[in-house]
N, C-alpha and C positions, 0 to 999 in steps of 0.2 A: 363206877357203880359196884355195889356189893349186894348180894341177894338179901341180906338182912336189913338193908337200909333203903330198899327200893320197893315201890308198889306199882302194879299195873292197875289203872283206873279205866274201866269200860263204861262209857257214858251213854245211858238212855237207849240201849238197843232193845226197845220195846215194840210190841205190836202197834201201839198207838202212833209210832213214828215210822215203822218199817213194814206195815202190812196194809193191804186194802181194807177199807172200812174203818181204819183208825183215825186219830185226830189229824195227822198230817195229810192223809188222803182226803179227808173231808174238807180241810183247809186249802186244797188245791195243789199240794206239793206232789212231786214225783217220788212215790215210795220206792220205785225200782232203783232210783239214784241213791236213796237213803239205805238201800240194802247192799249196795256195792261194797262197803267195807267188811261185810260179814266174813268172807273167806280170809281176809287179812287178819281180822281180829281172832279168828280161830287159830291161825298160826301163832299170834302173839300169846294167846292163852296157853297153847301147848308148850311154848318156850318158857313162859313165866312159871307155869306149874312144874316143869322139869327142873327149873333153877331154884324153886322153893320160894318165889316171891310171894308177898302178900298180894292177893287179888281182890279188888273192890269193884262191884257192879252198882251203878246208880239207876234209879227209876224216878222220872218226874211224874207227879200226880198229886191229887188232893183228897182230903177226907171226904167221905160221902156227903156230909152236910155243907161242904165247900167253905167251911169257916176259915180255912187257911189259904184261901184264894183271894188276893187283893182285888178290890173293885176295878182297878186299872187293868189288871191282867185279864179279868173276866171281860171287860169291855173290848180289849184287843182281840180276844178269841171270838167274840160276837162279830166284830168287824171283819175277821178272817173267814167268817162263814162256818165256824166250828165251835159253837159255844161250849165251854168247859162244863161238864156235867150233863150235857144233852145226850139223848139215847142214840146209839149207832149200832151197826152190825156186830161190833165187838164189845157191846155194853156201853155204859156211860163214858163219854170221852174224858180222858185224863183223870179218872177217879180210881183210887186205890181199891184193889180187890176185884176189879173188872177184868175181863179177858184181855182187853186192849192194853191195860196197864202192865201186864206181865211181859217177861222177856220173850224174844223170838226163840223158837225151839232150838235153833242151831247154836245159840249162845247162852244156854242156861247155866247158871252158876253151879259149881261143885258144892257139895254139902258143907265144906269147911270154909267157903269163901264169903266175904262180907257183902251184904246187900244194904245199900243206903237209899231209903225213900226220901225224896226231897220235894218240897213244894215250890221251889224256885228254879231258876235256870242254873245257878251255880251250885255245886255239890256241897259247899261248906255252909251255906245259909240255912239256919234252922234245922241242922242235922248233927249227928254225932261223928261226922267224918274226921274233924280235927282231933277229937279224943282218940279215935281208933288209930290214926296214923301216929300220934304221939306215943300211945301205948306200945306200938310195935317198933318204935325208934326209926320211923321212916324219914328220910331226908330227900329222896329222889322220887319223882313221879313220872310215869310213862302214861300218857293220855291218848285215848282213842274213842271213837264213837260219833254220835250225832247230837245236834248239828254243829258243824265246825264254827260257824259265826255266832252261835248263841250259847248253847250249854257247854260246849267244849271250851270256847273262849272265856266264858264267865268263870268256869272252874279254874282254868289256867291262870287267869289274871289274879284271882284271889290267892291261889297257891303261891304264885310268885311273891305277892305282898307278904305272905306268911313265911317266906324264906326257903321254900322248896326249890330245888333244881329240877326243871321240867323238860321233858322231851315229848313233843307232839308227833305222833306217827301219821304223817300226811296222807298216805294212801289207805290208812285205816280210819279216816274220818270222811264225812260227806256234808256238804252244805245243802241248804234248802233250795238253792238256785245255783246253776252251774257257774254263773258269773261271780259268785261270792267265794268260791273255794280258793282260788289262787290268791286273791287279796287277803283273805283271812289267814292263810298260811304265811304269806309274805311279811305281814306286819309283825309276826312273832320274832323275826330275826333282825329287825332294825335296831340301831344303836348298840351294835355289838351283841345282839341276842337279848333284847330287853325282856322278852317273855320266854327265854330259854332257847331251844333249838328244835328244828324239824328234821326228822329222819324217816326213811322208808321202813316198811315192815321187815324187809330183808336185812337192813342194817341193824335194826334193833334185835332181831332174832339172833344174828351173829354175835352181838354184844352179850346177850343173855347166855348164849352157849359158851362164851369165853369165861363166864363166871368172874373170877377174880380180877379181870382187867377193868380198870376204872373207866367210867364214862367221861369223855371230855366235855367241857362246857362251851366250846367254841360253836358259834352259830353255823 
């Protein structure tokens, strides 16, 4: 890994997923579980900023008129008991510009960091992420955030198909249900690391601190 070719991607650490009254809480998820990565992501951000990495933060959400929300996604949110666009304590659920759509205070982006607003689960779909990474010459991605089995995995899989070498920071992610976390991480390393590798926050922080030391690709 080199600082000039690596980006840290922080996925969907928003109030809608990590705070009471947001989308995840309304849908019956344990937001305390989804908040558990925050301290680890803070460490990753500190190390990435010190090393001079490109830092990208993503937010899932839709236009106020919901024109970018597919009917199938809307139907799933209704079935989950948290219709996208409905009113909640943090504003309309998963709608851009609402309080719930914004980042948790502990992980707010720095002024020079990239924010990608996405309508889907993966961070490449219908966004400028691919162009941003290409413009910065990025070849390696370090992924963290929520949820492991949905938005992290969706972004990871497309990144791998696009040729990026990926590291998922296991203890800096969280699944919507405790039974899903271990399998979601385990499937990354099958077939010799088909979706890259899984490392701990401590391991990645040490690699970032080492700067010029290349990241291995072994799972």
